[in-house]
Structure formats: C-alpha cells, structure tokens
N, CA, C and O of each residue as an XYZ file, in Angstrom:
736
protein
N       1.031     -1.311     -0.129
C      -0.271     -0.028      0.006
C       0.925      0.996     -0.484
O       2.068      0.552     -0.375
N       0.769      2.288     -0.999
C       0.981      3.534     -0.803
C       1.021      4.408      0.208
O      -0.005      4.467      0.885
N       2.255      5.371      0.615
C       1.812      6.346      1.402
C       0.792      6.932      1.946
O       0.344      7.058      3.086
N       0.403      7.404      0.465
C      -0.959      8.550      0.539
C      -2.174      7.504      0.679
O      -3.206      8.016      1.113
N      -2.227      6.300      0.425
C      -3.717      5.724      0.691
C      -3.780      5.180      2.431
O      -4.808      5.178      3.109
N      -2.492      4.770      2.872
C      -2.021      4.598      4.251
C      -2.731      5.613      4.946
O      -3.723      5.323      5.614
N      -2.252      6.938      4.835
C      -2.868      8.369      5.420
C      -4.403      8.237      5.208
O      -5.188      8.332      6.151
N      -4.739      8.045      4.104
C      -6.074      8.123      3.627
C      -7.269      7.328      4.672
O      -8.307      7.556      5.293
N      -6.129      6.064      4.302
C      -7.037      5.083      5.538
C      -7.243      5.401      6.711
O      -8.360      5.328      7.222
N      -6.169      5.814      7.339
C      -6.055      6.430      8.592
C      -6.644      7.575      8.754
O      -6.831      7.907      9.925
N      -6.900      8.092      8.155
C      -7.698      9.257      8.500
C      -9.369      9.190      8.213
O     -10.193     10.076      8.440
N      -9.643      7.541      7.509
C     -11.010      7.006      7.689
C     -11.078      6.690      9.020
O     -11.794      7.186      9.891
N      -9.909      5.436      9.122
C     -10.241      5.024     10.425
C     -10.351      5.670     11.719
O     -10.794      5.196     12.765
N      -9.800      7.026     11.447
C     -10.054      7.712     13.018
C     -11.768      8.476     12.771
O     -12.464      8.846     13.716
N     -12.108      8.561     11.562
C     -13.880      8.912     11.582
C     -14.240      7.807     11.823
O     -15.365      8.106     12.223
N     -14.190      6.462     11.931
C     -15.159      5.463     12.159
C     -15.179      5.628     13.823
O     -16.143      5.571     14.587
N     -13.439      5.906     14.167
C     -13.455      5.914     15.682
C     -14.088      6.889     16.576
O     -14.309      6.581     17.747
N     -14.417      8.125     16.079
C     -15.140      9.202     15.889
C     -16.884      8.482     16.391
O     -17.481      8.612     17.459
N     -17.223      7.861     15.341
C     -18.672      7.250     15.390
C     -18.462      6.260     16.774
O     -19.168      6.302     17.781
N     -17.266      5.340     16.530
C     -17.339      4.559     18.194
C     -16.989      5.235     19.365
O     -17.053      4.652     20.447
N     -16.537      6.683     19.254
C     -16.455      7.224     20.502
C     -17.849      8.066     20.832
O     -18.047      8.427     21.992
N     -18.906      8.402     19.681
C     -19.764      8.718     20.101
C     -20.948      8.007     20.893
O     -21.988      8.548     21.269
N     -20.581      6.713     21.063
C     -21.320      5.738     22.308
C     -21.224      6.290     23.373
O     -20.168      6.476     23.978
N     -22.458      6.656     23.766
C     -22.746      6.709     25.252
C     -23.224      6.003     26.215
O     -23.630      6.520     27.256
N     -23.237      4.807     26.003
C     -23.755      3.298     26.344
C     -22.691      2.769     27.493
O     -21.487      2.876     27.257
N     -23.125      2.224     28.681
C     -22.136      1.504     29.584
C     -22.123      0.634     28.543
O     -22.943      0.513     27.633
N     -20.734     -0.189     28.841
C     -20.941     -1.618     28.628
C     -21.499     -3.129     29.132
O     -20.771     -3.626     29.991
N     -22.464     -3.803     28.813
C     -23.016     -4.540     29.876
C     -22.852     -5.868     29.164
O     -22.550     -6.028     27.981
N     -23.074     -6.690     29.977
C     -23.264     -8.328     29.235
C     -23.698     -8.778     27.869
O     -23.124     -9.534     27.085
N     -24.777     -8.178     27.769
C     -25.307     -8.329     26.788
C     -26.121     -7.552     26.008
O     -26.763     -6.791     26.732
N     -26.445     -7.373     24.527
C     -27.109     -6.409     24.124
C     -27.781     -6.926     22.895
O     -27.068     -7.624     22.175
N     -29.237     -6.686     22.441
C     -29.542     -6.856     21.279
C     -29.095     -5.669     20.096
O     -29.569     -4.532     20.107
N     -28.339     -6.036     19.327
C     -27.716     -4.750     18.569
C     -28.852     -5.168     17.077
O     -29.042     -4.300     16.225
N     -29.347     -6.217     16.982
C     -30.210     -6.103     15.358
C     -31.293     -7.019     15.855
O     -31.075     -7.759     16.814
N     -32.492     -6.997     15.216
C     -33.145     -7.866     15.586
C     -32.921     -9.680     15.739
O     -32.520    -10.485     14.899
N     -33.329     -9.868     17.054
C     -32.377    -11.279     17.254
C     -31.265    -11.540     17.129
O     -30.948    -12.712     16.928
N     -30.442    -10.672     17.197
C     -28.782    -10.845     16.852
C     -28.265     -9.834     18.444
O     -28.759     -8.796     18.884
N     -27.494    -10.392     18.795
C     -26.990     -9.953     20.146
C     -25.623    -10.131     20.329
O     -25.226    -11.149     19.762
N     -24.948     -9.646     20.787
C     -23.392     -9.233     21.017
C     -23.311     -9.080     22.365
O     -23.825     -8.098     22.901
N     -22.489    -10.276     23.257
C     -22.318    -10.340     24.767
C     -20.777    -10.750     25.047
O     -19.862    -11.094     24.299
N     -20.842    -10.636     25.906
C     -19.255    -11.384     26.719
C     -19.096    -12.779     27.153
O     -20.146    -13.420     27.115
N     -18.068    -13.407     27.550
C     -18.062    -14.910     27.705
C     -19.151    -15.329     28.858
O     -19.842    -16.344     28.771
N     -19.193    -14.583     29.739
C     -19.850    -14.965     30.755
C     -21.298    -15.310     30.160
O     -21.927    -16.367     30.226
N     -21.559    -14.350     29.689
C     -23.343    -14.808     28.996
C     -23.096    -15.873     28.388
O     -23.755    -16.869     28.685
N     -22.125    -15.946     27.418
C     -22.170    -17.938     26.580
C     -22.115    -18.884     27.567
O     -22.559    -20.009     27.339
N     -21.665    -18.618     28.574
C     -21.133    -19.756     29.619
C     -22.486    -19.975     30.620
O     -22.603    -21.000     31.292
N     -23.095    -19.315     30.630
C     -24.629    -18.814     31.687
C     -25.742    -19.618     30.429
O     -26.171    -18.996     29.457
N     -26.078    -21.158     30.724
C     -27.314    -21.645     30.785
C     -28.518    -21.197     30.946
O     -29.563    -21.520     30.382
N     -28.312    -20.459     31.723
C     -30.067    -19.867     32.362
C     -30.152    -18.506     31.438
O     -31.119    -18.206     30.737
N     -29.028    -17.803     31.571
C     -29.137    -16.437     30.875
C     -29.560    -16.852     29.070
O     -30.517    -16.382     28.455
N     -28.485    -17.889     28.504
C     -28.856    -18.515     27.021
C     -30.470    -18.642     26.981
O     -31.152    -18.118     26.101
N     -31.066    -19.518     28.205
C     -32.489    -20.211     27.787
C     -33.587    -18.809     27.992
O     -34.447    -18.666     27.123
N     -33.536    -17.940     28.989
C     -33.836    -16.663     29.354
C     -34.174    -15.892     27.881
O     -35.327    -15.657     27.520
N     -33.036    -15.559     27.137
C     -32.852    -15.071     25.782
C     -33.785    -15.626     24.927
O     -34.646    -14.895     24.436
N     -33.735    -17.201     24.590
C     -34.138    -17.912     23.693
C     -33.156    -18.146     22.621
O     -33.457    -18.275     21.435
N     -31.860    -18.197     23.148
C     -30.581    -18.477     21.892
C     -30.484    -19.478     21.739
O     -30.481    -20.393     22.562
N     -30.327    -19.504     19.978
C     -30.697    -20.865     19.112
C     -29.240    -21.382     18.753
O     -28.784    -22.524     18.689
N     -28.676    -20.139     18.543
C     -27.208    -19.904     18.016
C     -25.674    -19.551     18.788
O     -25.499    -18.444     19.297
N     -24.864    -20.350     18.806
C     -23.783    -19.365     19.667
C     -22.507    -19.077     18.721
O     -21.913    -20.120     18.446
N     -22.077    -18.188     18.291
C     -21.025    -17.810     17.390
C     -19.853    -17.480     18.512
O     -20.251    -16.602     19.277
N     -18.700    -17.880     18.778
C     -17.556    -17.422     19.910
C     -16.276    -17.286     18.740
O     -15.703    -17.965     17.888
N     -16.264    -15.989     19.305
C     -15.238    -15.355     18.159
C     -13.700    -15.080     18.938
O     -12.798    -14.327     18.571
N     -13.771    -16.121     20.331
C     -12.869    -16.660     20.849
C     -12.508    -17.403     21.424
O     -11.990    -17.412     22.541
N     -12.812    -18.393     20.488
C     -12.810    -19.772     20.680
C     -11.366    -20.813     20.944
O     -11.396    -22.032     21.114
N      -9.991    -19.818     20.915
C      -9.007    -20.641     21.130
C      -8.809    -19.951     22.745
O      -8.366    -20.800     23.519
N      -8.929    -19.270     23.070
C      -8.770    -18.411     24.312
C      -8.802    -19.166     25.844
O      -9.581    -20.119     25.851
N      -8.340    -19.007     26.708
C      -8.210    -19.650     27.777
C      -9.486    -19.184     28.573
O      -9.415    -17.980     28.820
N     -10.697    -19.813     29.075
C     -11.567    -19.357     29.852
C     -12.720    -19.056     28.590
O     -13.898    -18.891     28.905
N     -12.327    -19.002     27.260
C     -13.448    -18.997     26.267
C     -13.671    -20.143     25.191
O     -14.034    -19.972     24.027
N     -13.354    -21.457     25.875
C     -13.354    -22.948     25.030
C     -14.924    -23.081     25.143
O     -15.677    -22.994     26.112
N     -15.089    -23.263     24.135
C     -16.834    -23.879     24.037
C     -16.773    -24.637     23.079
O     -15.820    -24.636     22.300
N     -18.012    -25.587     22.960
C     -17.790    -26.404     21.909
C     -19.450    -27.072     21.860
O     -20.088    -26.879     22.895
N     -19.927    -27.577     21.116
C     -20.813    -28.099     20.665
C     -21.421    -28.939     21.917
O     -22.534    -28.510     22.221
N     -21.062    -29.823     22.573
C     -20.600    -30.516     23.833
C     -21.520    -29.538     25.103
O     -22.343    -30.002     25.892
N     -21.069    -28.061     24.990
C     -21.402    -27.433     26.285
C     -22.803    -27.435     25.947
O     -23.530    -27.999     26.765
N     -23.405    -26.880     24.821
C     -24.425    -26.585     24.490
C     -25.506    -27.762     23.867
O     -26.686    -27.564     23.576
N     -24.994    -28.626     23.790
C     -26.306    -29.843     23.655
C     -26.698    -29.601     22.485
O     -26.145    -29.231     21.449
N     -27.886    -29.898     22.829
C     -28.969    -29.925     21.424
C     -29.894    -28.695     21.666
O     -30.895    -28.602     20.957
N     -29.644    -27.744     22.608
C     -30.183    -26.165     22.799
C     -29.482    -25.199     21.417
O     -30.162    -24.611     20.576
N     -28.457    -25.224     21.453
C     -27.935    -23.959     20.608
C     -26.869    -24.824     19.605
O     -26.227    -25.813     19.958
N     -26.851    -24.194     18.270
C     -25.904    -25.069     17.238
C     -24.751    -23.843     17.764
O     -25.059    -22.703     18.112
N     -23.470    -24.371     17.719
C     -22.300    -23.708     18.131
C     -21.333    -23.816     16.677
O     -21.392    -24.686     15.807
N     -20.403    -22.569     16.754
C     -20.066    -22.284     15.914
C     -18.380    -21.167     16.365
O     -18.340    -19.937     16.336
N     -17.497    -21.879     16.642
C     -16.007    -21.489     17.009
C     -14.773    -20.623     16.223
O     -13.793    -21.296     15.902
N     -14.758    -19.422     15.950
C     -13.578    -18.985     15.600
C     -12.651    -18.710     16.541
O     -13.004    -18.135     17.572
N     -11.219    -19.105     16.317
C     -10.351    -19.051     16.993
C      -9.642    -17.326     16.641
O      -8.733    -17.241     15.815
N     -10.152    -16.097     17.332
C      -9.691    -15.202     17.005
C      -8.719    -14.609     17.642
O      -8.771    -14.971     18.817
N      -7.734    -13.777     17.439
C      -6.859    -13.173     18.636
C      -7.172    -11.766     18.250
O      -7.013    -11.305     17.120
N      -7.734    -10.981     19.525
C      -7.345     -9.418     19.102
C      -6.093     -8.667     19.051
O      -5.655     -8.035     20.012
N      -5.638     -8.733     18.135
C      -4.478     -7.971     18.065
C      -4.044     -7.503     16.484
O      -4.494     -7.863     15.396
N      -3.121     -6.675     16.793
C      -2.645     -5.462     15.425
C      -2.390     -7.251     14.268
O      -3.205     -7.286     13.346
N      -1.979     -7.784     14.291
C      -1.499     -8.997     13.307
C      -3.095     -9.568     12.765
O      -3.525     -9.517     11.612
N      -3.695    -10.039     13.819
C      -4.395    -11.350     13.410
C      -5.475    -11.134     11.897
O      -6.237    -10.168     11.866
N      -5.444    -11.708     11.217
C      -6.396    -11.603     10.025
C      -7.976    -12.243      9.845
O      -8.327    -13.290      9.302
N      -8.959    -10.946     10.674
C     -10.484    -11.201     11.046
C     -10.856    -11.918      9.580
O     -11.322    -13.036      9.364
N     -10.536    -11.027      8.806
C     -11.066    -11.043      7.681
C     -11.557    -12.413      7.084
O     -12.689    -12.657      6.667
N     -10.488    -13.245      7.128
C     -10.681    -15.083      7.075
C     -11.798    -15.153      7.186
O     -12.340    -15.570      6.163
N     -12.670    -14.858      8.256
C     -13.760    -15.243      9.204
C     -14.784    -14.414      8.304
O     -15.744    -15.099      7.951
N     -14.796    -13.358      7.943
C     -16.047    -12.592      7.817
C     -16.742    -13.312      7.223
O     -17.610    -13.706      8.002
N     -16.885    -13.773      6.158
C     -17.974    -14.593      4.995
C     -18.530    -15.728      5.764
O     -19.730    -15.950      5.925
N     -17.547    -16.420      6.220
C     -18.644    -17.845      7.172
C     -19.373    -17.499      8.902
O     -20.229    -18.165      9.485
N     -18.757    -16.399      9.319
C     -19.603    -15.879     10.337
C     -20.934    -15.346      9.785
O     -22.019    -15.738     10.215
N     -20.787    -14.363      8.738
C     -22.304    -14.051      8.309
C     -22.449    -14.675      7.539
O     -22.873    -14.051      6.566
N     -22.281    -16.146      7.284
C     -23.653    -17.029      6.831
C     -23.821    -17.492      7.847
O     -24.927    -18.032      7.893
N     -22.952    -17.615      9.259
C     -23.419    -18.671     10.212
C     -24.535    -17.611     10.818
O     -25.548    -18.271     11.051
N     -24.681    -16.630     11.061
C     -25.472    -15.901     11.877
C     -26.478    -15.518     10.629
O     -27.642    -15.807     10.909
N     -26.332    -14.993      9.448
C     -27.591    -15.237      8.573
C     -28.724    -16.368      8.808
O     -29.899    -16.133      9.088
N     -27.991    -17.957      8.594
C     -28.644    -18.898      8.872
C     -29.063    -18.794     10.220
O     -30.156    -19.307     10.464
N     -28.613    -18.390     10.917
C     -29.314    -18.969     12.118
C     -30.452    -18.033     12.535
O     -31.378    -18.464     13.222
N     -30.398    -16.732     12.123
C     -31.761    -15.623     12.238
C     -32.541    -16.170     11.055
O     -33.689    -15.728     11.106
N     -32.368    -16.893     10.105
C     -33.384    -17.595      9.338
C     -33.879    -18.527      9.700
O     -34.858    -18.921      9.065
N     -33.509    -19.139     10.647
C     -33.953    -20.906     11.172
C     -35.135    -20.656     12.111
O     -35.315    -19.539     12.597
N     -35.833    -21.555     12.333
C     -36.958    -21.140     13.371
C     -36.569    -20.507     14.616
O     -35.671    -21.016     15.286
N     -37.166    -19.425     15.001
C     -37.222    -18.805     16.543
C     -35.843    -18.676     16.053
O     -35.328    -18.799     17.164
N     -35.004    -18.549     15.398
C     -33.583    -17.866     15.484
C     -33.311    -16.884     16.239
O     -34.009    -15.884     16.071
N     -32.373    -16.837     17.162
C     -31.651    -15.865     18.031
C     -30.245    -16.558     17.880
O     -30.002    -17.764     17.835
N     -29.259    -15.335     17.804
C     -27.755    -15.260     17.328
C     -27.388    -14.745     18.598
O     -27.818    -13.641     18.936
N     -26.521    -15.514     19.474
C     -25.659    -14.513     20.394
C     -23.980    -14.530     19.682
O     -23.649    -15.618     19.210
N     -23.416    -13.908     19.634
C     -21.726    -13.659     18.824
C     -21.252    -13.023     20.332
O     -21.905    -12.209     20.985
N     -20.015    -13.582     20.685
C     -19.578    -13.292     21.942
C     -17.595    -13.554     21.515
O     -16.964    -14.237     20.708
N     -17.302    -12.691     22.459
C     -15.583    -12.975     22.492
C     -15.445    -12.893     23.995
O     -16.314    -13.334     24.747
N     -14.415    -12.359     24.382
C     -14.155    -12.330     25.932
C     -15.037    -11.293     26.356
O     -15.943    -11.623     27.121
N     -14.917     -9.784     25.909
C     -15.732     -8.648     25.999
C     -17.057     -8.370     25.550
O     -18.035     -7.815     26.052
N     -16.854     -8.813     24.665
C     -17.799     -8.402     23.594
C     -17.823     -7.043     22.820
O     -18.830     -6.443     22.444
N     -16.441     -6.652     22.648
C     -16.286     -5.128     22.420
C     -15.570     -5.446     20.619
O     -16.020     -5.029     19.552
N     -14.437     -6.255     20.857
C     -13.819     -6.084     19.217
C     -14.167     -7.187     18.246
O     -14.863     -7.160     17.231
N     -13.253     -8.518     19.038
C     -13.631     -9.517     17.803
C     -15.501     -9.640     17.272
O     -16.115     -9.442     16.224
N     -15.892    -10.112     18.800
C     -17.871    -10.250     18.425
C     -18.452     -9.517     17.259
O     -19.102     -9.833     16.262
N     -17.687     -7.776     18.064
C     -18.562     -6.837     17.122
C     -18.023     -6.871     16.014
O     -18.904     -6.722     15.167
N     -16.818     -7.014     15.451
C     -16.484     -6.733     14.180
C     -16.829     -7.640     13.070
O     -16.785     -7.295     11.889
N     -17.239     -9.032     13.563
C     -17.743     -9.890     13.146
C     -19.332     -9.641     12.526
O     -19.618     -9.926     11.363
N     -20.396     -9.011     13.590
C     -21.214     -8.788     13.477
C     -21.531     -7.478     12.481
O     -22.693     -7.148     12.242
N     -20.347     -6.746     11.911
C     -20.490     -5.599     11.622
C     -19.816     -6.094     10.186
O     -19.729     -5.273      9.273
N     -19.458     -7.115     10.052
C     -19.111     -7.569      8.818
C     -20.356     -8.701      8.319
O     -20.350     -9.115      7.160
N     -21.208     -9.064      9.119
C     -22.455     -9.536      8.990
C     -23.742     -8.507      8.510
O     -24.778     -8.817      7.922
N     -23.375     -7.446      8.887
C     -24.633     -6.104      8.341
C     -23.847     -5.766      6.990
O     -24.546     -5.779      5.978
N     -22.748     -5.523      6.862
C     -22.092     -5.151      5.597
C     -22.743     -6.271      4.195
O     -23.246     -5.989      3.108
N     -22.405     -7.724      4.934
C     -22.660     -8.580      3.891
C     -24.279     -9.288      3.478
O     -24.623     -9.708      2.373
N     -24.850     -9.262      4.371
C     -25.918     -9.683      4.578
C     -27.170     -8.793      4.729
O     -28.318     -9.214      4.589
N     -26.813     -7.439      5.046
C     -27.989     -6.484      5.426
C     -27.726     -5.478      4.441
O     -28.566     -4.650      4.087
N     -26.673     -5.545      4.045
C     -26.172     -4.542      2.807
C     -26.124     -3.050      3.459
O     -26.768     -2.166      2.894
N     -25.386     -2.748      4.621
C     -25.206     -1.514      5.186
C     -23.710     -1.487      4.489
O     -23.079     -2.403      3.960
N     -23.326      0.119      4.715
C     -22.127      0.959      4.443
C     -21.637      0.517      5.975
O     -22.500      0.247      6.810
N     -20.392      0.460      6.274
C     -19.493      0.081      7.598
C     -20.042      1.210      8.079
O     -21.044      0.998      8.761
N     -19.680      2.528      7.939
C     -20.399      3.423      8.732
C     -21.676      3.726      9.284
O     -21.916      4.501     10.210
N     -22.732      2.808      8.400
C     -24.296      2.612      8.569
C     -24.273      1.778      9.729
O     -24.997      1.878     10.719
N     -23.179      0.771      9.461
C     -23.215     -0.454     10.354
C     -23.002     -0.470     11.923
O     -23.505     -1.147     12.820
N     -21.795      0.825     11.892
C     -20.919      1.164     12.810
C     -22.303      2.206     13.703
O     -22.373      2.067     14.924
N     -23.005      2.890     13.211
C     -23.692      3.625     13.748
C     -25.303      3.007     14.268
O     -25.925      3.406     15.252
N     -25.541      2.419     13.736
C     -26.754      1.526     14.250
C     -26.373      0.463     15.331
O     -27.221      0.030     16.111
N     -24.884      0.002     15.352
C     -24.646     -1.160     16.573
C     -24.115     -0.377     17.693
O     -24.048     -0.848     18.829
N     -23.646      1.093     17.321
C     -23.221      1.750     18.791
C     -24.273      2.416     19.395
O     -24.216      3.014     20.469
N     -25.225      2.295     18.678
C     -27.150      2.903     19.178
C     -27.173      1.971     20.167
O     -27.763      2.343     21.182
N     -26.651      0.719     20.191
C     -27.449     -0.680     21.018
C     -26.379     -1.072     22.094
O     -26.775     -1.349     23.226
N     -25.017     -1.110     21.790
C     -24.041     -1.377     22.513
C     -22.531     -0.545     22.359
O     -21.933     -0.211     21.337
N     -22.240     -0.391     23.550
C     -20.552     -0.358     23.532
C     -19.621     -1.277     23.213
O     -19.088     -2.131     23.920
N     -19.436     -0.929     21.701
C     -17.807     -1.525     20.843
C     -16.969     -1.216     20.720
O     -16.736     -0.008     20.734
N     -16.110     -2.052     20.545
C     -14.716     -0.910     20.203
C     -13.427     -1.581     19.293
O     -12.212     -1.548     19.491
N     -14.205     -2.172     18.262
C     -13.334     -3.145     17.494
C     -11.573     -2.018     17.323
O     -11.390     -0.813     17.155
N     -10.700     -3.108     17.464
C      -8.935     -2.274     17.425
C      -9.047     -1.871     15.964
O      -9.947     -1.882     15.124
N      -7.880     -1.542     15.996
C      -7.824     -0.656     14.461
C      -7.210     -1.276     13.557
O      -7.066     -0.707     12.475
N      -6.670     -2.641     13.758
C      -6.681     -3.509     13.009
C      -7.925     -3.826     11.909
O      -7.804     -3.773     10.685
N      -9.060     -4.145     12.602
C     -10.076     -4.843     12.379
C     -10.966     -3.881     11.665
O     -11.770     -4.304     10.834
N     -10.868     -2.616     11.940
C     -11.215     -1.626     11.372
C     -10.910     -1.331     10.496
O     -11.713     -0.780      9.743
N      -9.152     -1.602      9.995
C      -8.602     -1.475      8.546
C      -9.754     -2.679      7.838
O     -10.757     -2.310      7.226
N      -9.454     -3.914      8.018
C     -10.040     -4.836      7.454
C     -11.307     -4.816      7.123
O     -11.703     -5.278      6.053
N     -12.128     -4.246      8.058
C     -13.510     -3.833      7.831
C     -13.992     -2.910      6.601
O     -14.983     -3.058      5.885
N     -12.723     -1.642      6.560
C     -13.058     -0.852      5.472
C     -12.629     -1.387      4.595
O     -12.863     -0.740      3.575
N     -11.984     -2.449      4.367
C     -11.227     -3.198      3.157
C     -12.482     -3.661      2.497
O     -12.843     -3.420      1.346
N     -13.236     -4.539      3.636
C     -14.325     -5.158      2.928
C     -15.363     -3.916      2.365
O     -16.015     -4.088      1.335
N     -15.418     -3.061      2.896
C     -16.598     -1.705      2.786
C     -16.164     -1.446      1.460
O     -17.036     -1.328      0.600
N     -14.779     -1.320      1.094
C     -14.587     -0.718     -0.158
C     -14.690     -1.658     -1.097
O     -14.694     -1.124     -2.206
N     -14.780     -2.862     -1.152
C     -14.935     -4.151     -2.190
C     -16.490     -4.280     -2.275
O     -17.073     -4.749     -3.253
N     -17.004     -3.886     -1.321
C     -18.455     -4.198     -1.487
C     -19.041     -3.317     -2.269
O     -19.801     -3.633     -3.184
N     -18.678     -1.960     -1.916
C     -18.949     -0.547     -2.689
C     -18.695     -0.889     -4.097
O     -19.716     -0.935     -4.782
N     -17.546     -1.150     -4.719
C     -16.948     -1.496     -5.657
C     -18.150     -2.683     -6.086
O     -18.843     -2.007     -6.846
N     -18.713     -3.879     -6.046
C     -19.342     -4.599     -6.600
C     -20.549     -3.960     -6.493
O     -21.213     -4.022     -7.527
N     -20.925     -3.517     -5.811
C     -22.491     -3.067     -6.181
C     -22.601     -1.688     -6.889
O     -23.628     -1.199     -7.361
N     -21.250     -1.109     -6.874
C     -21.659     -0.209     -8.423
C     -21.235     -1.049     -9.606
O     -21.255     -0.332    -10.607
N     -20.934     -2.039     -9.836
C     -21.289     -2.948    -10.310
C     -22.055     -3.703    -11.130
O     -22.241     -3.817    -12.341
N     -22.540     -4.302     -9.885
C     -23.575     -5.011     -9.923
C     -24.811     -4.545     -8.955
O     -24.958     -5.060     -7.846
N     -25.521     -3.723     -9.362
C     -26.359     -2.931     -8.740
C     -27.486     -3.557     -7.489
O     -28.032     -3.032     -6.518
N     -27.502     -5.044     -8.127
C     -28.679     -5.873     -7.240
C     -28.011     -6.816     -5.783
O     -28.575     -7.583     -5.003
N     -26.348     -6.260     -5.890
C     -25.981     -7.185     -4.783
C     -26.118     -6.088     -3.929
O     -25.921     -6.218     -2.721
C-alpha cells in the first residue's frame, strides 16, 4: 500500500473511531444489536440460564482458542448450534478470513425457526463486534459507517484498528461490487 493510501485509510479509521466514541452506553454483558442478534461477553455465553431466558438458538464464539472461552457443541448440547472462531484481538490477526463464514452462520441462524444468535468474545467489544459488523455489511447491505452507527446505538463496542482496517477494505470491496452489480 502506498504512503498516500495509508494516510487516507488512517483518516477514515479516525472518522470511524469518532463514530465509536459517540456511543454513550455503558458496556453490559449482552445487548440485542439487530433483531434477534446479540453481542455479549463470555460470561453470558457460558451461562445456560441467561441463554435460555434470551431464547438463544445459535452461538458464535469469536474467541474460541482463548483460555476461559473454550466452548464447543457438547457444552450447548441440542439447545444451541455452536460455531467457534479462534480469533486473536491483535494488530496482526487477519479476522477477514472469517467474515464470510461468520456472516453465513449468523444469517442461517437468524433465518432458522425462532432463531436468535449470540456472537461473543471475551468482552464483547472487538472481535465479536467486528464479525457482527461484517454480517451487517455482507447480508444486510449496510455500509461500514451505517453498520457502526446502528450498533453503537445499541451497545458499547470498540473494534481494534486492525479490525477496522479489515472492515474498511471489505466496505470498499462491497462498494465496488455494488457499483458494477446494483442488485448486490
């Protein structure tokens, strides 16, 4: 990437962080951020009573490899469909390799009978939020800015800069695709 592109991306990332900073909500264990789509922390994901109360049918764990966040289908039995993504909340981790599979899982979960999906990581702020934003962009056709504005009205999130950069790249790719194929 050239220096001017990097500077331009940094300006956009700072704009996106301003949208994130506009959120006045306190961080809570779980919030519904889209109809039947929840972002939460690991405590919620590992509490069967809360999951039952929320009628969660699908759980996407964006911190599958992390100590304290090891989940699997056997933990949920036949009450929830489980999908684990071993994401690291770091400046180097390429979360974009999971954008499509996460969006597909969320979409399928929401389309299932009485489907309610919980996406979580450890805190429910960066990895899980980034995957939900990717879902809103890929399946609900929102721009990154619109997806961010929508989610920060419902939950305090803060994807790291690396994830914002990957989401920005996705946003640019989707914008180009829609320009050439308006039905997308």
